[in-house]
N, CA and C atoms as a LAMMPS dump frame, in Angstrom:
ITEM: TIMESTEP
0
ITEM: NUMBER OF ATOMS
204
ITEM: BOX BOUNDS ff ff ff
-5.0000000000000000e+02 5.0000000000000000e+02
-5.0000000000000000e+02 5.0000000000000000e+02
-5.0000000000000000e+02 5.0000000000000000e+02
ITEM: ATOMS id mol type element x y z
1 1 1 N -16.089 -25.943 84.581
2 1 2 C -16.945 -24.899 83.981
3 1 3 C -18.078 -25.828 83.037
4 2 1 N -19.165 -25.927 83.356
5 2 2 C -20.154 -26.312 81.942
6 2 3 C -20.77 -25.817 81.355
7 3 1 N -20.385 -25.734 79.743
8 3 2 C -20.77 -25.412 79.029
9 3 3 C -22.603 -25.165 78.437
10 4 1 N -22.973 -24.151 78.624
11 4 2 C -24.36 -24.034 78.284
12 4 3 C -24.901 -22.957 76.888
13 5 1 N -25.325 -23.761 76.662
14 5 2 C -26.075 -23.622 75.146
15 5 3 C -27.173 -22.211 74.97
16 6 1 N -28.026 -21.951 75.654
17 6 2 C -28.841 -20.781 75.801
18 6 3 C -27.899 -19.338 76.319
19 7 1 N -28.47 -18.237 75.808
20 7 2 C -27.41 -17.032 76.213
21 7 3 C -27.65 -17.131 77.843
22 8 1 N -29.179 -17.148 77.744
23 8 2 C -29.608 -16.952 79.748
24 8 3 C -28.817 -18.022 80.567
25 9 1 N -28.858 -19.369 80.388
26 9 2 C -28.007 -20.26 81.261
27 9 3 C -26.412 -19.726 81.081
28 10 1 N -25.731 -19.172 80.032
29 10 2 C -24.547 -19.097 79.759
30 10 3 C -24.232 -17.637 80.816
31 11 1 N -25.292 -16.642 80.672
32 11 2 C -24.929 -15.741 81.466
33 11 3 C -24.753 -15.95 83.159
34 12 1 N -26.027 -16.767 83.326
35 12 2 C -25.737 -17.372 84.533
36 12 3 C -23.991 -18.125 84.526
37 13 1 N -24.534 -19.068 84.166
38 13 2 C -22.796 -19.78 84.639
39 13 3 C -21.882 -19.144 84.427
40 14 1 N -21.578 -17.385 83.924
41 14 2 C -20.673 -16.837 84
42 14 3 C -20.921 -16.249 85.13
43 15 1 N -22.161 -16.108 85.849
44 15 2 C -21.757 -15.377 87.344
45 15 3 C -21.044 -15.904 88.481
46 16 1 N -22.205 -17.577 87.596
47 16 2 C -21.534 -18.367 89.266
48 16 3 C -20.107 -18.543 88.89
49 17 1 N -19.418 -18.512 87.384
50 17 2 C -17.991 -19.131 87.73
51 17 3 C -17.076 -17.96 88.385
52 18 1 N -17.978 -16.675 88.083
53 18 2 C -17.183 -15.494 88.462
54 18 3 C -17.258 -15.135 90.246
55 19 1 N -18.373 -15.797 90.537
56 19 2 C -18.477 -15.542 92.536
57 19 3 C -17.71 -17.091 92.569
58 20 1 N -17.58 -17.9 92.071
59 20 2 C -16.487 -19.214 92.747
60 20 3 C -15.057 -18.543 92.352
61 21 1 N -14.889 -17.471 91.263
62 21 2 C -13.297 -16.878 91.28
63 21 3 C -13.005 -16.347 92.67
64 22 1 N -14.009 -15.621 92.936
65 22 2 C -14.431 -14.465 93.462
66 22 3 C -13.737 -15.123 95.558
67 23 1 N -14.587 -16.421 95.595
68 23 2 C -14.577 -16.78 96.798
69 23 3 C -13.534 -17.713 97.087
70 24 1 N -12.607 -18.471 95.938
71 24 2 C -11.555 -19.135 95.472
72 24 3 C -10.696 -18.069 96.023
73 25 1 N -10.016 -16.857 95.567
74 25 2 C -9.56 -15.839 95.965
75 25 3 C -9.412 -15.369 97.41
76 26 1 N -10.763 -14.926 97.825
77 26 2 C -10.691 -14.903 98.85
78 26 3 C -9.946 -16.063 100.344
79 27 1 N -10.463 -17.167 99.815
80 27 2 C -9.903 -18.341 100.542
81 27 3 C -8.552 -18.677 100.523
82 28 1 N -8.087 -18.028 99.348
83 28 2 C -6.494 -17.909 99.142
84 28 3 C -5.803 -17.176 100.143
85 29 1 N -6.068 -15.868 99.862
86 29 2 C -5.894 -14.557 100.812
87 29 3 C -6.187 -14.951 102.196
88 30 1 N -7.008 -15.875 103.02
89 30 2 C -7.052 -16.014 104.624
90 30 3 C -6.045 -17.196 104.588
91 31 1 N -6.001 -17.904 103.899
92 31 2 C -4.602 -19.348 103.696
93 31 3 C -3.789 -18.104 103.793
94 32 1 N -3.327 -17.176 103.029
95 32 2 C -1.715 -16.788 103.223
96 32 3 C -1.725 -15.722 104.38
97 33 1 N -2.89 -15.201 104.479
98 33 2 C -2.468 -14.522 105.947
99 33 3 C -2.923 -15.66 106.867
100 34 1 N -3.502 -16.377 106.909
101 34 2 C -2.932 -17.622 108.517
102 34 3 C -1.219 -17.842 108.407
103 35 1 N -0.884 -17.911 107.073
104 35 2 C 0.254 -19.281 107.022
105 35 3 C 1.354 -17.741 107.234
106 36 1 N 1.191 -16.321 106.92
107 36 2 C 2.231 -15.297 107.561
108 36 3 C 2.301 -15.252 109.02
109 37 1 N 1.044 -15.494 109.665
110 37 2 C 1.351 -14.828 110.99
111 37 3 C 2.065 -16.315 111.635
112 38 1 N 1.756 -17.428 111.338
113 38 2 C 2.763 -18.436 111.561
114 38 3 C 4.187 -18.185 111.687
115 39 1 N 4.643 -18.348 110.243
116 39 2 C 5.503 -17.518 110.22
117 39 3 C 6.05 -17.013 111.046
118 40 1 N 5.594 -15.85 111.381
119 40 2 C 5.637 -14.379 112.03
120 40 3 C 6.115 -15.368 113.724
121 41 1 N 5.204 -16.036 113.867
122 41 2 C 5.051 -16.546 115.115
123 41 3 C 6.324 -17.62 115.266
124 42 1 N 6.595 -18.318 114.431
125 42 2 C 7.523 -19.283 114.305
126 42 3 C 8.929 -18.381 114.425
127 43 1 N 9.366 -17.576 113.781
128 43 2 C 10.573 -16.314 113.736
129 43 3 C 10.172 -15.885 115.503
130 44 1 N 9.42 -15.827 115.901
131 44 2 C 9.369 -14.988 117.194
132 44 3 C 9.863 -16.204 117.81
133 45 1 N 9.391 -17.413 118.42
134 45 2 C 9.741 -18.324 119.348
135 45 3 C 11.388 -18.57 118.818
136 46 1 N 11.979 -18.621 117.887
137 46 2 C 13.457 -18.87 116.967
138 46 3 C 14.346 -17.788 117.648
139 47 1 N 13.877 -16.579 117.484
140 47 2 C 14.272 -15.29 118.518
141 47 3 C 14.769 -15.641 119.775
142 48 1 N 13.482 -16.32 120.461
143 48 2 C 13.342 -16.257 121.732
144 48 3 C 14.327 -17.785 122.581
145 49 1 N 14.256 -18.684 121.598
146 49 2 C 15.38 -19.676 121.438
147 49 3 C 16.473 -18.973 121.587
148 50 1 N 17.213 -19.293 120.559
149 50 2 C 18.064 -18.432 120.594
150 50 3 C 19.068 -18.107 121.147
151 51 1 N 18.052 -16.312 122.054
152 51 2 C 18.498 -15.734 122.742
153 51 3 C 18.725 -16.837 124.236
154 52 1 N 17.748 -17.556 124.315
155 52 2 C 17.645 -18.738 125.644
156 52 3 C 18.718 -19.179 125.717
157 53 1 N 19.74 -19.439 124.888
158 53 2 C 20.56 -20.495 124.226
159 53 3 C 22.109 -20.037 124.745
160 54 1 N 21.897 -18.576 124.135
161 54 2 C 23.006 -17.837 124.223
162 54 3 C 23.279 -17.122 125.611
163 55 1 N 22.306 -17.346 126.378
164 55 2 C 22.655 -16.782 127.581
165 55 3 C 23.171 -18.115 128.291
166 56 1 N 22.444 -19.224 128.356
167 56 2 C 22.949 -20.463 128.721
168 56 3 C 24.23 -20.459 128.752
169 57 1 N 24.924 -20.558 126.815
170 57 2 C 26.358 -20.377 126.834
171 57 3 C 27.034 -19.362 127.914
172 58 1 N 26.648 -18.097 127.564
173 58 2 C 27.293 -17.097 127.955
174 58 3 C 27.213 -17.51 129.814
175 59 1 N 26.166 -18.13 130.709
176 59 2 C 26.422 -18.724 132.24
177 59 3 C 27.456 -19.389 131.94
178 60 1 N 27.282 -20.651 131.169
179 60 2 C 28.508 -21.589 130.88
180 60 3 C 29.939 -20.724 130.979
181 61 1 N 29.941 -20.206 129.873
182 61 2 C 31.651 -19.562 130.029
183 61 3 C 31.802 -19.239 131.133
184 62 1 N 31.184 -18.3 131.858
185 62 2 C 31.412 -17.689 133.657
186 62 3 C 31.63 -19.055 134.105
187 63 1 N 30.981 -19.487 134.482
188 63 2 C 30.971 -20.647 135.5
189 63 3 C 32.698 -21.723 134.792
190 64 1 N 32.65 -21.636 133.738
191 64 2 C 34.341 -22.585 133.49
192 64 3 C 35.278 -21.731 134.082
193 65 1 N 34.628 -20.259 134.049
194 65 2 C 36.354 -19.262 133.45
195 65 3 C 36.232 -19.265 135.606
196 66 1 N 35.396 -18.835 136.056
197 66 2 C 35.213 -19.129 137.203
198 66 3 C 34.9 -17.744 138.106
199 67 1 N 34 -17.012 137.062
200 67 2 C 33.657 -15.597 137.15
201 67 3 C 32.247 -15.604 137.527
202 68 1 N 31.844 -15.023 138.322
203 68 2 C 30.154 -14.498 138.808
204 68 3 C 28.997 -13.969 137.388
């Protein structure tokens, strides 16, 4: 933040600072939403991979035991 001497400049600087703070907050919210979406996607991929591994292990067990 830049300090201004005149009241008019000081008021303008306060408005600019407030606008910048709002924009930074909005940007942070967007980044948080993207991160949460990525976490949800990663969790779904992990769930699918886990299910596939379990299914594969189950098939291998059946083959080893000689059942179909």
